[in-house]
C-alpha positions in Angstrom: 0.1 -0.3 -0.1 2.9 2.5 -0.5 1.1 3.9 -3.2 -1.2 5.7 -0.1 1.3 8.3 0.4 1.7 9.0 -3.4 -2.1 9.3 -3.1 -2.5 11.0 -0.4 0.4 13.8 -1.2 -1.3 14.7 -4.3 -4.5 15.1 -2.3 -2.8 17.4 0.4 -0.4 19.5 -1.4 -3.4 20.4 -3.9 -5.1 21.6 -0.9 -1.8 23.2 0.9 -1.6 25.4 -2.5 2.0 27.3 -3.5 4.2 29.8 -1.6 2.3 32.2 1.1 3.8 34.5 3.6 0.5 35.3 5.7 1.3 37.7 8.8 -2.0 36.4 10.4 -0.6 32.7 10.3 1.2 31.4 13.1 3.4 28.9 10.6 4.6 32.0 9.0 5.9 31.6 5.3 4.6 28.4 3.9 5.0 26.6 0.2 3.2 23.6 -0.5 1.9 23.2 3.1 5.5 23.5 4.7 5.7 26.1 7.5 9.1 28.0 8.3 8.0 27.5 11.8 7.9 23.7 11.4 11.0 23.8 9.2 13.3 26.8 9.8 16.3 25.4 8.2 14.3 25.2 4.6 14.7 27.5 2.2 10.5 27.8 2.0 10.6 30.4 -1.1 12.7 28.2 -3.3 11.2 25.1 -2.4 10.8 22.3 -4.6 7.6 20.0 -5.0 10.1 17.4 -4.9 11.5 18.7 -1.7 8.1 19.1 0.3 7.1 15.7 -0.9 10.5 14.7 1.0 9.7 16.4 4.1 6.0 15.0 4.0 7.1 11.7 4.0 9.7 12.0 6.4 7.9 14.5 9.1 4.1 13.6 8.4 3.5 10.5 7.0 2.4 8.5 10.3 4.7 5.5 10.6 3.1 2.2 9.5 0.7 3.9 7.5 1.8 2.3 4.5 -0.4 -0.7 5.5 -3.2 0.8 7.0 -6.5 0.7 5.6 -7.0 4.2 3.3 -9.0 6.0 5.1 -7.0 6.2 8.1 -4.0 6.7 6.2 -5.2 9.5 4.6 -6.8 11.3 7.3 -3.8 11.1 9.9 -1.5 12.4 7.3 -4.0 15.2 6.7 -4.0 15.7 10.7 -0.7 15.6 10.8 0.1 18.3 8.2 -2.6 20.2 9.4 -0.9 20.9 12.7 -3.1 18.2 14.7 -2.4 15.3 16.8 -3.0 12.3 14.3 -1.9 9.4 16.8 -4.9 10.7 19.3 -7.9 10.1 16.3 -5.9 6.6 15.3 -5.7 5.5 18.7 -9.3 6.5 19.7 -10.9 5.0 16.6 -8.8 2.9 14.7 -10.3 0.0 13.0 -14.1 1.1 13.5 -16.1 1.1 10.8 -17.2 4.7 11.6 -13.7 6.2 11.4 -14.3 8.5 9.2 -17.5 10.2 10.9 -15.6 10.1 14.1 -12.6 11.5 12.9 -14.2 14.5 11.5 -16.6 15.6 14.4 -13.1 15.1 16.5 -10.8 17.0 14.5 -13.8 19.6 14.1 -13.9 20.4 17.8 -10.3 20.5 17.9 -9.9 22.9 14.7 -12.7 25.1 16.4 -10.9 25.4 19.6 -7.6 27.0 17.9 -7.2 31.1 18.4 -7.2 31.4 14.5 -10.5 29.5 13.8 -12.2 33.0 13.2 -9.7 33.5 9.9 -9.3 30.4 8.9 -12.3 28.0 9.9 -14.4 28.3 6.9 -11.8 27.3 4.8 -10.5 24.2 7.0 -14.4 23.1 7.5 -13.8 22.8 3.6 -10.8 20.9 3.4 -12.2 18.7 6.4 -15.2 17.5 4.2 -13.1 17.3 1.2 -10.7 15.0 2.8 -13.7 12.9 4.6 -15.3 12.4 1.6 -11.9 11.0 -0.2 -11.3 8.7 2.8 -14.7 7.3 1.9 -13.9 6.5 -1.7 -12.0 3.1 -0.7 -15.4 1.9 0.9 -14.4 2.7 4.8 
């Protein structure tokens, strides 16, 4: 299931987009979802897509996720990228047939607790629904 990473990466990087330096974003300078705050040694402005993919694989793809069901791998990866603690949701819901629904509601509660919810909440909610829909595409 190593193809899970490539598929998940394509979805996540497509949502993250290109270079941004929004002063309201606590991550600071960001490109392809890779923030300067989390990756201080990276040249964010000149970051290549290939380098971003390497960083995602090393830092954000959960250990063992290559053998997980698609829904769990995708949503835990997205949570890691999006600043959440992916292990919390997997440990709570792994193997549950309602994993996607449970994850979606719990992750939404987490997001609404963030101080930047008023600024970015609408986009985060769209992302959460899109990722849940993508996770369901393999019947989980």
